[in-house]
C-alpha positions as CSV (number, residue, x, y, z in Angstrom):
1,M,0.0,0.0,0.0
2,D,1.5,3.4,-1.0
3,Q,1.8,6.3,1.4
4,A,-1.3,8.1,0.0
5,S,-3.4,5.0,0.6
6,V,-2.0,4.5,4.1
7,I,-2.9,8.1,5.0
8,E,-6.4,7.7,3.5
9,T,-7.0,4.5,5.5
10,A,-5.8,6.2,8.7
11,I,-8.0,9.3,8.1
12,E,-11.0,7.0,7.6
13,G,-10.2,5.1,10.8
14,F,-9.7,8.1,13.0
15,G,-12.7,9.8,11.4
16,S,-14.9,6.8,12.3
17,L,-14.0,7.3,15.9
18,A,-14.7,11.1,15.9
19,Q,-18.1,10.4,17.3
20,P,-19.0,9.5,20.9
21,T,-21.2,6.5,20.2
22,R,-18.8,4.9,17.8
23,L,-15.9,5.5,20.1
24,Q,-17.8,3.9,23.0
25,A,-18.8,1.0,20.8
26,L,-15.3,0.2,19.7
27,R,-14.1,0.4,23.4
28,L,-16.8,-2.2,24.3
29,L,-15.7,-4.5,21.5
30,L,-12.1,-4.2,22.4
31,A,-13.0,-4.9,26.0
32,A,-14.9,-8.1,25.0
33,H,-12.2,-9.3,22.5
34,P,-11.7,-12.0,21.4
35,E,-15.5,-12.6,22.1
36,S,-18.1,-11.0,19.8
37,V,-21.0,-8.9,21.0
38,A,-24.6,-8.9,19.6
39,A,-25.6,-5.7,17.8
40,G,-28.6,-5.3,20.1
41,E,-26.4,-5.6,23.2
42,I,-24.0,-3.0,21.9
43,A,-27.0,-0.7,21.2
44,R,-28.3,-1.3,24.8
45,R,-25.0,-0.5,26.4
46,C,-24.5,2.6,24.3
47,D,-28.1,3.6,25.0
48,V,-29.0,4.3,21.3
49,P,-31.8,2.8,19.1
50,H,-30.9,-0.4,17.3
51,N,-31.2,1.1,13.8
52,T,-28.9,4.0,14.8
53,M,-26.4,1.6,16.2
54,S,-26.4,-0.4,13.0
55,N,-25.3,2.6,11.1
56,H,-22.5,3.3,13.5
57,L,-21.3,-0.3,13.4
58,A,-21.4,-0.2,9.6
59,I,-19.1,2.8,9.7
60,L,-16.7,1.1,12.1
61,T,-16.7,-2.0,9.8
62,R,-15.9,0.0,6.7
63,A,-13.1,1.6,8.6
64,G,-11.6,-1.8,9.3
65,L,-12.1,-1.5,13.1
66,A,-15.0,-4.1,13.5
67,A,-16.1,-7.2,11.8
68,A,-19.7,-8.5,11.5
69,E,-20.6,-12.2,12.1
70,K,-24.0,-13.8,11.5
71,D,-25.3,-16.2,14.1
72,G,-28.6,-17.4,12.8
73,R,-30.8,-14.3,12.8
74,T,-28.5,-12.4,15.1
75,V,-25.6,-10.2,13.9
76,N,-22.6,-10.1,16.2
77,Y,-19.6,-7.8,16.0
78,R,-16.0,-8.4,17.0
79,A,-13.2,-5.8,17.2
80,D,-10.8,-6.0,14.3
81,V,-7.6,-5.7,16.3
82,T,-5.5,-5.8,13.1
83,G,-7.2,-2.6,11.9
84,F,-7.0,-1.0,15.4
85,R,-3.3,-1.8,15.7
86,G,-2.8,-0.4,12.2
87,L,-4.0,3.0,13.5
88,I,-1.7,2.8,16.5
89,D,1.2,1.8,14.3
90,F,0.4,4.7,11.9
91,L,0.8,7.1,14.8
92,A,3.9,5.5,16.1
93,R,5.7,4.9,12.8
94,D,4.5,7.6,10.4
95,C,3.5,10.6,12.5
96,C,6.4,10.1,14.9
97,N,9.0,9.0,12.4
98,G,9.6,5.7,14.1
99,R,9.9,7.3,17.6
100,P,6.7,6.2,19.5
101,E,7.9,7.8,22.7
102,L,6.9,11.1,21.2
103,C,3.3,10.0,20.9
104,G,3.3,8.6,24.4
105,I,2.2,5.2,23.3
106,L,3.7,1.7,23.5
107,P,6.4,1.0,20.9
108,D,5.1,-2.5,20.0
109,A,1.6,-1.8,18.7
110,S,1.2,-5.4,17.5
111,M,1.6,-7.0,20.9
112,A,-1.2,-9.4,21.9
113,S,-1.2,-8.4,25.6
114,I,0.4,-5.7,27.7
115,E,2.9,-7.0,30.2
116,K,4.5,-5.4,33.2
117,S,8.0,-4.1,32.5
118,E,10.9,-2.8,34.5
119,T,10.1,0.7,33.3
120,Q,6.4,0.4,34.3
121,P,6.5,-1.7,37.5
122,D,3.3,-0.1,38.8
123,V,1.0,-1.0,35.8
124,V,-1.4,-3.9,36.3
125,A,-1.4,-6.4,33.4
126,P,-3.9,-9.0,32.3
127,A,-5.2,-11.7,32.9
128,F,-6.4,-10.2,36.1
129,N,-7.4,-12.0,39.3
130,V,-10.4,-10.4,40.9
131,L,-11.7,-11.1,44.4
132,F,-15.2,-9.9,45.5
133,L,-15.6,-9.6,49.2
134,C,-18.7,-9.4,51.4
135,T,-19.4,-10.6,55.0
136,H,-21.3,-13.8,54.3
137,N,-20.4,-14.3,50.6
138,S,-23.9,-15.4,50.0
139,A,-25.5,-12.8,47.7
140,R,-23.8,-9.7,46.4
141,S,-20.3,-11.2,46.0
142,I,-21.8,-14.3,44.5
143,M,-23.7,-12.2,41.9
144,A,-20.6,-10.2,41.1
145,E,-18.5,-13.4,40.7
146,A,-21.1,-14.8,38.3
147,L,-21.4,-11.6,36.3
148,L,-17.7,-10.9,35.8
149,A,-17.0,-14.5,35.0
150,K,-19.5,-14.2,32.1
151,I,-18.8,-10.6,30.9
152,G,-15.1,-10.7,31.3
153,K,-14.6,-14.3,30.1
154,G,-11.0,-14.9,29.1
155,R,-9.7,-11.7,30.6
156,F,-10.4,-12.2,34.3
157,N,-10.1,-15.0,36.8
158,V,-12.9,-14.3,39.3
159,Y,-13.3,-15.3,42.9
160,S,-15.5,-14.3,45.9
161,A,-15.2,-14.8,49.6
162,G,-16.4,-13.5,53.0
163,S,-15.1,-12.7,56.4
164,D,-17.9,-14.8,58.0
165,P,-19.2,-17.0,55.2
166,A,-22.6,-18.5,55.3
167,E,-23.2,-22.3,54.8
168,A,-24.6,-21.7,51.3
169,P,-25.5,-18.9,48.9
170,M,-29.0,-17.5,49.2
171,Q,-31.3,-19.8,47.2
172,E,-33.2,-16.9,45.6
173,V,-30.0,-15.4,44.4
174,L,-29.0,-18.7,42.8
175,D,-32.4,-19.0,41.3
176,R,-32.2,-15.5,39.7
177,L,-28.7,-16.1,38.4
178,S,-29.8,-19.4,36.9
179,H,-32.9,-17.7,35.3
180,L,-30.6,-15.1,33.8
181,G,-28.4,-17.6,32.1
182,H,-25.5,-18.0,34.5
183,D,-23.7,-21.2,35.4
184,I,-24.2,-21.6,39.2
185,S,-22.7,-25.0,39.6
186,H,-19.4,-23.7,41.0
187,L,-20.8,-21.0,43.2
188,R,-20.3,-21.5,47.0
189,C,-19.7,-19.5,50.2
190,K,-16.1,-19.5,51.3
191,S,-13.8,-17.7,53.7
192,W,-11.2,-15.2,52.6
193,D,-8.7,-17.4,54.4
194,E,-8.6,-19.5,51.3
195,F,-6.9,-16.6,49.6
196,S,-4.4,-15.8,52.2
197,G,-2.0,-18.7,51.9
198,S,1.2,-19.0,49.9
199,D,-0.5,-21.3,47.4
200,A,-3.4,-18.9,46.9
201,P,-3.7,-17.0,43.6
202,R,-2.2,-13.5,43.7
203,M,-5.0,-10.9,43.5
204,D,-4.8,-7.9,41.2
205,F,-8.1,-6.4,42.4
206,V,-10.1,-6.9,45.7
207,I,-13.5,-5.2,45.6
208,A,-15.7,-5.0,48.7
209,L,-19.5,-4.9,48.2
210,C,-20.7,-4.4,51.8
211,D,-21.8,-1.2,53.4
212,T,-18.6,-1.0,55.5
213,P,-16.0,-1.7,52.8
214,Q,-12.8,-0.8,54.6
215,G,-13.5,-3.5,57.2
216,Q,-13.8,-6.1,54.4
217,F,-10.1,-6.3,53.4
218,C,-8.1,-9.0,55.1
219,P,-4.6,-7.9,56.1
220,D,-3.3,-11.4,55.3
221,L,-4.0,-10.9,51.6
222,G,-1.1,-8.4,51.3
223,K,-1.0,-4.9,50.0
224,K,-0.1,-5.2,46.3
225,F,-3.6,-5.5,44.9
226,V,-5.9,-2.6,44.0
227,T,-8.8,-2.2,46.3
228,G,-12.3,-0.9,45.4
229,A,-15.4,-0.1,47.4
230,W,-18.8,-0.8,45.8
231,P,-21.3,-0.7,48.7
232,L,-24.6,-2.2,47.7
233,P,-27.9,-3.1,49.3
234,D,-28.0,-6.4,51.3
235,P,-30.5,-8.9,49.8
236,S,-31.0,-10.5,53.2
237,Q,-32.6,-7.3,54.3
238,F,-35.1,-7.2,51.4
239,T,-38.7,-7.4,52.6
240,G,-42.1,-7.7,50.9
241,S,-43.9,-10.3,48.7
242,D,-42.0,-12.8,46.5
243,S,-42.6,-10.6,43.5
244,E,-41.3,-7.5,45.3
245,R,-38.2,-9.3,46.4
246,T,-37.6,-10.5,42.9
247,T,-37.9,-7.0,41.7
248,L,-35.3,-5.8,44.2
249,L,-33.0,-8.7,43.3
250,N,-33.3,-7.7,39.6
251,E,-32.4,-4.1,40.5
252,L,-29.4,-5.3,42.5
253,Y,-28.3,-7.5,39.6
254,A,-28.5,-4.5,37.2
255,M,-26.5,-2.3,39.6
256,I,-23.7,-4.9,39.8
257,R,-23.8,-5.5,36.0
258,R,-23.5,-1.8,35.3
259,R,-20.5,-1.5,37.5
260,I,-18.8,-4.6,36.0
261,E,-19.4,-3.4,32.5
262,I,-17.6,-0.1,33.3
263,F,-14.9,-2.0,35.1
264,V,-14.0,-4.4,32.2
265,S,-13.9,-1.3,29.9
266,L,-11.2,0.5,31.9
267,P,-8.0,1.3,30.0
268,F,-5.9,-0.9,32.4
269,A,-2.7,-0.5,30.4
270,A,-2.8,3.2,30.6
271,L,-3.5,3.5,34.4
272,N,-1.1,3.0,37.3
273,R,-2.4,1.5,40.6
274,M,-3.3,4.9,42.1
275,A,-5.4,5.8,39.1
276,L,-7.1,2.4,39.0
277,K,-7.9,2.8,42.7
278,G,-9.6,6.1,42.0
279,R,-11.5,4.6,39.0
280,L,-12.8,1.6,41.1
281,D,-14.1,3.9,43.8
282,E,-15.8,6.1,41.2
283,I,-17.5,3.1,39.9
284,G,-18.8,2.3,43.4
285,D,-19.9,5.8,44.0
286,T,-23.7,5.7,43.4
287,T,-23.8,9.5,43.1
288,R,-21.7,9.1,39.9
289,V,-22.7,5.7,38.5
290,S,-26.4,5.2,38.1
291,P,-27.8,1.7,38.1
């Protein structure tokens, strides 16, 4: 491809991202990669009508940043990482004359994953281990474990635990998760002591979901992980009829899902631990993040 064609391709690519919805859609697809996402789900998460989202996705596809895949009557979209890396490579190689440090980006735009380096010792790199904590590990943390395991499949290893674990998860929580399409066979209540030994997986993120989050972190887990506080309503305190409790559980599920969707879309490679800590707490701040 000659220089004129390279520049034309780059202009089309960057031009396709010069619109808020398309930029958000590409970030969602990159966060889900290598999995694809249904067009309807992208429209829902971008809060735009389906037909409008179809137009945006068509533009991203023509720009070489997304690819469409038919699954029966459903159209799914997957991020075209080759096209995306081409844009990054254009900035690093052409605009900066082979000196990517001038652009403030990573020199190897074709790398499959971003690793920690000696020059960036404080940057968290995938795949991430995430531990959700709550006192009894019977409802909120169980929901969070199931949701992140599904939404962040392949990018996150997910665990949950409690300081005073119950004998078993709340049955109505398991029923709702099963009804909503989650695998509940592995979900169980467990003590955070399981994650404090030398053989335990090293956590990258520990997120507390109780109303007193600072008391949820076990000192034995160490200090190298990034902590987050996402205080949420306790289902054991829900009252009313069965239908009213189901409604409250659905609302709680939506709250947790929204926070996790934002979490998996964070630019992890561009943020150090202090910045990630701030982002996690913003996600949990209900005055900033609406359910």
